[in-house]
N, C-alpha and C positions, 0 to 999 in steps of 0.2 A: 422788689416789686412782691406784692403777697398773692400766695398762691388764693385762687377762688375758692370756696368751702363747697362741697358736693354735699347737696341736702338731700337728709334722707327721710324728710318731712311728706305727707302726700299732697299730692298736687291737686289742686282744687279748681281750676280754672278751665273752662272748654279749649281756651288757647294752648294753654300747656300741653292737655290730653291730646292736642292733634300733634303738637312739636313731637312729646314721644311717641304717639303710635309711628308718624314718618321719620324717626331716628331708626325705629326698629322696623322697618319697611327693609332702610338700607342697607341695614345690618345683616338681615336674612340673604337680601340679594348680593350682598359682596361674600358671601359665603357660599355661594353657589357655585357650580360649575358650569360653566358657557354651555350652550347648549347649541349644538350643529344642526341649522336648521334643514340638513341632508339626511337626517337621524330619525326622523320625527316626533322630537321633543325628546328623545335618548341622550345621556349624557356623551358628550363628545369625548372620545380616548384623549387622555391625558398626553400632551406631545413628553416626547425624549429630548430631556434637556441635556444628558451628559453624553450617550452615546458612544459607539469606539473609538474613544479621543486620542490622539497621539501620544500626549503622556502617558495614559495608560496601557496603549500599546509599545512604547519606550519604557516602561518599569517594567512591564512582563516579559520584555525580549522575544518578543514573539508577534506575527503578523497572522490571526486566524482567517483562513478564506475558506469557502463553504465553495463547491463546485461539484459537476457531476464526471462520474470515469469515464473516458473514452480516449483513442488517438489524439485527438486535436484539444483535449480537455487536460485529464491528468492521468497518468496510470504509473504503475510502479515496475522498472524492468530491473533484476536482478540488484535490486535494491537502489535501484537510482528512480529518482522522481522524474518524470517525462511529460509533455503535452506539453500547447502552446500555451492557454491560462496560466499553469504553472509556472512556464517560464516566464509571463508577462507579471504576475504576481510575484516573482521571485527579484525579478528587477525593483520592483516598485520597492518590496521590503529590503534589499540593498541600500536604497538612498536614504532609508530610514534607520539604517544600520542595526535591522533585528533581523531575526530569522524568520522563517515562516512554517505554518502547520496546517496541514490541510486537513478536511471536514468533508469527506463526501456524501453528497446525498442523492436521495434514492431518485427524488423527481425535481421540478419545479416547485411546486409548493413547500418540500421538503426542505429545499433553499429559501426558501423565504421565511420560516420560520424558524431556523437556524439563527437567521437573521435580526429577527422580533426578539425571539428569546435573548439575543445576547451571546448564544454559542459561536459566533462568528462574527470579525468585523468588518467582512465585506462579501458580498459574491463574485466571485471572477469566472464569470457567465455572462458573455448579452445576452440579455432579458428584454422583451418590449416596455418601451417606458411607460406606455399605458397600463401596463400589471405592477408596476413598482409605486406609481402613482394613486393604483387602487388601494395597494399595499401600505401606502405612506411612507414611502422608502425614497431616498435618493439615487440619481441618476449620477455616477460620477466616474470617473477614469479613461476606459477603456468605452466609447460610444461613436454608434457609426448612425452617423445623420441621413444618410439614404434609406437604411433597414429600421432606423428608428430603436434602435435596441443598444443596452449599455449593462455596466456595471452596477452594483447596488452596493448602498452603505446605508445605513439606520438614519433615520430621521431625527437630528439633533446631532450627528455626527458632523459639523459643519465644516469643522478644522480638519479631518480626516478626507471630506468631499476636494476642499480645497488643494491639498497636497496631490491628491489621486489627479487632478485636473491640471494642474503646475505640472506634473510628472509625463502625462500621457503626450505625446505626439504624433501626427501623420505620418506613415512609414514605420513607426516602433514595430507595432504587426510583423511585417515583411522582413524585417532585420531579424527579428528572433524566429520567424518562422523557418527563414534560410538555414539560421543557427540550430534548428530542431531537427533538419532535413538533414545537414550534414553530421549531428551526434546519432542519428539511426543510420547512416552509410557507416558511421566508423562503429558501431556498435560490436561487430563482430571481428576485429581487427584487436588483434592482442601483440603488443609489442615484447616478441620474444623470437627465442634461438631454438628451434626446437632439433630436440634430439631422435636419436635413430630410436624407433619404438621397442627395439631389442638390442641391448649388448650382444648377448649369443645365445641364441635360441637352442642350442643343443644343451649348453651347460646351465639353460632355465633362468639367466640372467638377465631382468629384464631391464635395471635401472642402477646407477649408485647409490640409492636412496631404498633399496630391495629390504636390510633390514629396518626402515622406518616405518614402512608398508607394513611387516611383518607385527613389528611391537604395535600400530594402530590395530589390527586386525585382533588383537588378543582382546582390544577394548571394544570394539565393534561387532563383533560375530560375524564378521566378513572373511571369506577370501580377501587373503592379502592381493591377490591380482587383480580384485577390481578393486579395489585402492588404486592399486598402480596407473587401470587403466583410467581412471577416474583424472588422476593426475595428468594423463597423459592427453586426455583431452583438455582440462582446465589451460596447461603450460607445453607442453608438449617438453616437461623434464626439464623447463626453463627457472632455475630458482629468480631469476631476476624480471621475471614478465611480469609487465603490467597492462592491464585492462583501460580500455578508454574510460571505462566508468570510475576506475581507481582501484580494481581489485589486484591484489598484490601476491606475489610469491608463486611457489610449485600449485599451492591447491587455492591460489586464486581468492583470498579471502579480503573481503571490504574492512577498511578500516574500521567502521561501525560495528560489523561482528567482531572483530579483532578483539576490540575493545570490552565486548559483551561477552567474550570467551577467556578474557584475562590475557591476551597476546600484546605484551608490548609495543608500542610504534618501532622502536630501532630491532624490532626481532622480525617484524613482518616478511623479510625475505629471507628471515635463516630456513634453511630448510627441514631441520631437526624440529625447531617450534615452529614452524606453519604447517607441516604435516602432524604433528601433536594436538596442534588446534583446532584443524581439520578434523582430526579423530572424535575429540571429544563436540565439536559440532553435527558429526553424525550420528555421534551416540545420543546427542540430544534430539535430533530429528526422528529418530528412531522410538523415542520414548514419546514423540508426538503422533506417530503410526503405530503406537504397542497394541491400538485392536486388530492389528492385520495380523494373524498368527503366522501366517507363513513367512518364511524369513526370505524366500525369493521375491515373493509380492511385493515384501516391506521394503527392499533394496530397491526395487523400481520408484516405489514414494518416494522413499529417502532422495533418490538421484533428482527426481524432478522436483522436489520442495529445494534441494542445493541449487539447482539454476534458477528455477523461477518463482522460489518463495514459498514457503508453507501454506500460504495464507491462499492463494492462488490454487493449490491443490487439493486442499479443504474446500474452497467455492466448489471445482469439479466433484469432488465427491458428493458432498449435497446435491450438485444436478442429478447425479445418476440417482440417487436416493429418489429424488422426484420422478424421475423418469422411470423407476421400479428396475436401475441397473444394478448389478452386486458393486456397490461402492469398496469392496476387499481385493478388487479384481483390479489390477494396471490395466488389461486390455479393453476392461470395459469403461474406467474413468478417463482413460487418455482421449477418449472421444471429445470429452466435454473439456478436456484439456488444448485440444486442438482446435474447438468452436468458442472458446472463451474468449477468441477476437471479435466475435458477432454481437453486435447490440441487443439482439433478442434472449442471447446468453449472457452476458457481463450484467447488464441491465433488471437481469432477473432478482424477483424477492429475496432467493435463497443465496444469492451472490452478495459479498461484503466487502471484497476487495475488488471488484471491477475487473477492467479490459485488463486482458494478459497478450502478449504474442507467444500464444501457446504451441505452435509449432516448434519451433526453437526451441523448446523444453522438450519436447516428445523428440526431437531428433536428438536431444541431447542424451537421452535417457537410452536409445536405440543405439546411437555410436558409441555409448561407455559398454554397453553389453556385448555389442559384437567385438569390440577389442577385447574385453574377458574372456571371450570365448577362444579368440585369437591367441592369448595368453594362456593357452591351455586350464581354463577356470573349472573349478570344480565344485558343481551343487552340492557334494555332500559337505562340503568345508561351511559351506552357510548355514548356520546355526540360530538360535532362539535369542533374542535381547540378553547378553550376559549378566550378572549382577554386579551390583554397583562398585565400583571401585577406582580407585585415584590414578589418573593416565600417569603419573608419574611413577608410582611404583606398580608395574606390569606382574602381573600373575605370570610365576615359573610355571605352570601345569599346562599342558597343551590344550587346546578348545577341542573339549567334548563335543561330539555332533550331536543335531538336536534328535529326538526321537521320532519327530515326524520329518524327517529328510525328505526333499523333493526330489530324490536321487530316484533314476528310471520313469521318472511320469514323464508320459506320453507330451510329447510337445505338441501344441495346438498351432494351426497357421494365422498369424497376426490377419487379423481383419482388416487393416489400415494398409495391407499391401496392395501392389500395382495389380495383382489378379483379382479383387474384390473391390466392388463398390462399397463407398463409405455412404451409409443410411442418417438420416435425421433420426430421432428419437420417435416422430410420427411412424415414419414408414417403417421402423424397427419392431413396431406395436403391430402395426397393421400385417405384418411380415407374419407376427408370433399370431396374429389370428386368424 
């Protein structure tokens, strides 16, 4: 069949002119975006055709969730992710065979923006379905019919929505909530055989690991008795201790932290290697708080960070600065550590790491310091952060005392003692005025 030739000659008849104009009109119409009658003639937002597809999630190896920080949503507890919404998302991710990453939003609108910008695969927080519809998002997964709330995925992520809806069932939340409750009850339990706090008080022998503590002290600038006090608080001098969260050994090092410190998995419970790794971590934390010049003050911050995480401690310092308190004094900052369990504080714009069970971290610092005093801790042995050196090659020279030693400094009464009332930042400001 012969292909028709396209004429380039001028069109001369009225009929052909009409045909041409009609064709041009149709072409223009096809090239325009569809108008949304609800947008007063403006171009409607082009629908998302890709979305957070299961294929892309599987290829990336992780499910990215957006949620808010809180005791019932998501929070970090000593390196362990907790919270009901996180537990639900983790359960779903397990069905996909992928890991999970959390993006903590500051508020509801931030959640929606993270999803709309493609920075999260789903919102793991029940939101009003009317709000989701307004922002062109799909309700999927966890849905509460009575409250008309649901998780959300992007418009166009139909396969992810179907997978979420197929996974979720009534009673799932109650089951995982009970599991979270059990985990929270177990969090203080460490499977350990507690040794005596002293081998010989008269001879000054604390444990069978004193030599390792003394070696670690050369690289941390601490009195070795303080490291021993911390070790007793962590494990009771049991090298085989294991916590509910998976922390291992004498110094209760989490596997992820061990990998960061270069401690092999098969050496997690080895006393020498475990203490050496803890010393490296203590030294790293000291650099984190290197702006705090007083060695005793810095030690309190380091202990708090070792227990509760450096991010939470930095959040407490940010709050202290906001309320015009001294962020170099543990006595001042510890107030905000204690109160990072309150929404008023953990949802403050200056806080980056959210909810924290600060009372346990505060008590941890108190207990270690009290035991250190019982061990005969010497403030004069606390010195400035030593120069960089390899932990495997300790210096043979004895640690010199810092010029700015805190020896003889008058001890101030802790304002969190039972004899004193704990004041809010507003009450403190009013008292000063």
